[in-house]
N, C-alpha and C positions, 0 to 999 in steps of 0.2 A: 408686135401686135399680132393677135391670133387672126387667122383668116376666117371668113364667114363659114367656111366648110367645117371648121373645128369649133368655132364659137357657138353656133346655134345648137349643135348636139350637146355641147357641154352645158349650155344654159338650160336645155331641156332636162338634162340629168339633175341639175341643181333644183329646178322647179319640182320635178317628181320627188326628189329627196325631201324637199320642204313640205310638200303635201303629205308625204308618208309620216314625217315627224309630227306634223300637226294632228293627223289622225291618231297617231300613237298617244300623243298627249291628251287628246279628247277621250280616248279609251280609258286611260289611267284616271283622269278626272271623274269620269262617270263611275268607275269602279269604286273610287274613294267616296264619292257622294252616296253610293248605294250602301256602303258599310257605315257611314257616319249617321248617328241618330239625328232625327229631325230636331229643330229648336223646341224649347219647352212649350211655347205657345201653340204648337201643333198637337199637343196631347190634351186629353180631357181630364186626366188624373182620376179616372173612374175605373175600378177593378184593375185589370192588368195594363191599361193604357196610360203608361207614365214613362218618363225618360229613365233609361237604365242607370245613369250616373248623375251625380250632382253637377249641374252646369257651372263652369268656372269661366265666365266671359272675359275676365281680366288676367287670366293665367298666361304666363310665358310658356313656350313650347316645351321647355325643359330647363332644369337648373343643375349645376354641378355641386356635388357634395362629397367631401372627404371624410370618411369614417375615422373617428379618433376617440381615444379614451378620454375621460374627463373626471375631475374631482366632484363635479356636480351630479345631481340625480342619484344620490347615494341610496344605500339600502336601509340603514337604520333610521329610527324615528328621531327627528329633531325639528326645530322650527324651520330652519332653512331648507332642509330636505323636503319637508311637507309642502312648503310654499313652491319649491321648484317643480315638484310633480303635479301640484295643483294647476300650474300654469301650462301644463301640456294639454289641458282640457280647452275646449273652445268656448266661446261666449254662449251663455245660456246653459241648456242641459245636454248639449252635444248632438241634438237632433235638429231636423229641418221641417219646415212646412212649405209645401209647394203646390202650385196650381190655383185655379180660381176659388177653390174651397179650402185652401190652406191645409192640404192633406199632410198628415204626420208621417215622417220617415226617419229611420235610423241610418246613419252613414257608416260605411265600412271602417274607415280610418278612426273614427271616434270610438267605435266598438273595440278596435285593436288597442287603442291607447287606454281605454277603460280597463281592459284586461291586464295590461301592464301595471297600471296603478293598483289593481286588486292584488296582484302577485306581490308587489312591493309591500303593501300594507300587511298581507298575510305573513310574509317572511319577517317583518319587523315586529309584529305583535308578540307579546309574552304568553298569552293564554292559548290553549290548544284550539285548533280549528274546529268550528262548529260543523254540523252535518250540511247545513246550507252552504257554508264556505267551500267545503270539499266538492260539493256538486257544482257550484259556480266555477271554481278554479279548474275542475276537470273539463268543463265546457270551454273555458277560456284557453286552456292549453291546446285543445284540439282546434279551436278557432284560429289561434295564432299559427299553428302548424299548417293549416290549410291556406291561411292568408299568405304565409311565406312561399308556399308552393305556387299560389296564384300569381304573386309578384314575380317569381322566377328571375331574380336578379343574377345575371350571368357575368357581372363585372369580374375581371381577373384581378386578384389581389396578390401582394407579394408572397413568395413561397413560404415565408416564415410566419404567416398570419396566425397560426395556431400555437406557435412557440415563442413569439417575440415578447420581450419584456416591455409591456406597454407603459410602464412608469418612466422609461427612458426614451422609447420611440412610440409616440402616441398615434401617429397618423397611419392609416391603412390605405386601401385603394380609393381612387376617385370614382364616384358613382354618378350616373345620370338619373335624375329623379324628377318626379312631378313637382309642380310649383306649389309646395305646401304653404308658403306665406300667403299666396292667393287663396288657398283653401280656407285658412283661418280668417282672412278678411271676408270671404263670402259667407262663412258661418256667422260672423258678427253681423253682417248686413241682414242676413235672413232672420236672425234673432231680433234685431231692432225692428224690422218690418213686421214680424209676428207680434211683438209687443205693441206696436202702433195699431195693428189690426185688432188686437184684444182690447186695447183702450177705446177704440172706436165702437166696438160692439157693446162694451160696458156703458159708454156714454149714451149710445142709442137706447139701451134698455132703460136707463135712468130717465131719459127724456120722455119716453113713452110711459 
């Protein structure tokens, strides 16, 4: 058993260390709170006063995803391919309505998926590209380039990632991703809420 001459100073050190760790944790919590955007109800959604990102209240912190080749989501036009690419879209038109006045917003990921579908359609079509398509696809290519830089996925992949025969070895590196299933669910919920809101407005107009 420790004597009081040793125990009391040792206890004082532990107390001081505990206080220091609590203060450090408080500092970290405050710093995170300052960088985290306020909840949606704190915004007016007027002019520039709106949440910078689509809120995903039910999203997991992160999901693991192994990149692998697939026979699905092909390039050429057929019924199955068309249906598969169509299902990459979200419910509704891929946009959201937020805030007390249901303000309209485009979402970054739906913009990216729209560009991918546009490229697939352009490569599959037989007729030459129209001037509008060329302009649109030029915008899309630049948008996807900048979106890739913005995501800056630094996951380390196998050294043969650019030379591997993906018909024999389909899997690549394991990536840490945002919870995209939660995103699709939130887009569906937002679309249904918007439909209900529109139905309520129509019913109110007919009533009056």
